[in-house]
C-alpha positions in Angstrom: 0.0 0.0 0.0 1.2 3.4 -0.9 1.2 6.0 1.8 0.9 9.7 1.1 3.3 12.1 2.8 4.1 15.8 2.4 6.3 15.2 -0.7 3.6 13.4 -2.7 1.8 15.5 -5.4 -1.8 16.3 -4.6 -3.6 17.8 -7.5 -6.4 19.2 -5.3 -3.9 21.1 -3.1 -2.0 22.2 -6.2 -5.1 23.7 -7.7 -5.8 25.5 -4.4 -2.3 26.9 -4.2 -2.5 28.0 -7.8 -5.8 29.7 -7.3 -4.5 31.4 -4.2 -1.4 32.6 -6.1 -3.6 33.8 -9.0 -5.8 35.7 -6.5 -2.8 37.3 -4.9 -1.4 38.3 -8.3 -4.8 39.9 -9.2 -4.8 41.8 -5.9 -1.3 43.1 -6.6 -2.3 44.1 -10.1 -5.4 45.9 -8.8 -3.2 47.8 -6.3 -0.7 48.7 -9.0 -3.5 50.1 -11.2 -5.0 52.0 -8.2 -1.6 53.5 -7.5 -1.1 54.4 -11.2 -4.6 56.0 -11.2 -3.8 58.0 -8.0 -0.5 59.3 -9.5 -2.2 60.2 -12.7 -5.0 62.0 -10.8 -2.3 64.0 -9.0 -0.6 64.8 -12.3 2.4 62.7 -11.5 4.2 60.8 -14.2 3.7 57.1 -14.3 6.3 54.8 -15.7 4.9 52.6 -18.4 7.2 49.7 -17.5 9.9 48.7 -15.1 12.3 51.2 -16.6 15.8 50.8 -17.9 17.9 51.7 -14.9 19.4 48.9 -12.9 19.1 48.9 -9.1 22.9 49.3 -8.8 22.9 52.3 -11.2 19.9 53.9 -9.3 21.6 53.4 -6.0 24.8 55.0 -7.3 22.8 58.0 -8.7 21.0 58.4 -5.4 24.4 58.3 -3.5 25.8 60.9 -5.9 22.8 63.2 -5.5 23.0 62.8 -1.7 26.7 63.8 -1.7 25.9 66.9 -3.9 23.0 67.8 -1.5 25.3 67.5 1.5 28.0 69.6 -0.2 25.5 72.4 -1.0 24.0 72.2 2.5 27.4 72.5 4.1 28.4 75.4 1.8 25.1 77.2 2.7 25.7 76.6 6.4 29.2 77.9 6.1 28.1 81.0 4.3 25.5 81.7 7.0 28.1 81.2 9.7 30.5 83.5 7.8 27.8 86.2 7.4 27.0 85.9 11.1 30.7 86.2 12.0 31.0 89.3 9.9 28.0 90.9 11.6 29.5 90.1 15.0 32.9 91.6 14.0 31.3 94.7 12.6 29.2 95.2 15.7 32.3 94.7 17.9 34.2 97.2 15.8 31.4 99.7 16.3 31.4 99.2 20.0 35.2 99.6 20.1 34.9 102.8 18.1 32.2 104.1 20.5 34.4 103.2 23.4 37.3 105.1 22.0 35.2 108.1 21.3 33.8 108.0 24.9 37.4 107.7 26.2 38.5 110.6 24.0 35.6 112.8 25.2 36.6 112.2 28.8 40.2 113.4 28.4 
């Protein structure tokens, strides 16, 4: 007598698994369509396919863009700090000038 175990093929289970996979695929396709519709409604561009850029190339581009952003941000912060330093120095120079004048008036 032949006993069935987990490795034996069961066409009823196979049909059930296939139907479940097909249902999941349909749900994913429905969500993809809803997302495309949402993006189009919000006047966003929707890619018609998977695109032509590899994951590695996209990650490299993102890394380069982040580096450029950080560089611009650092330069901006430095320029703000430089401007603030100049203002402090100018204010200090004015105070020194006033102090000299006050000392000169007292003599």
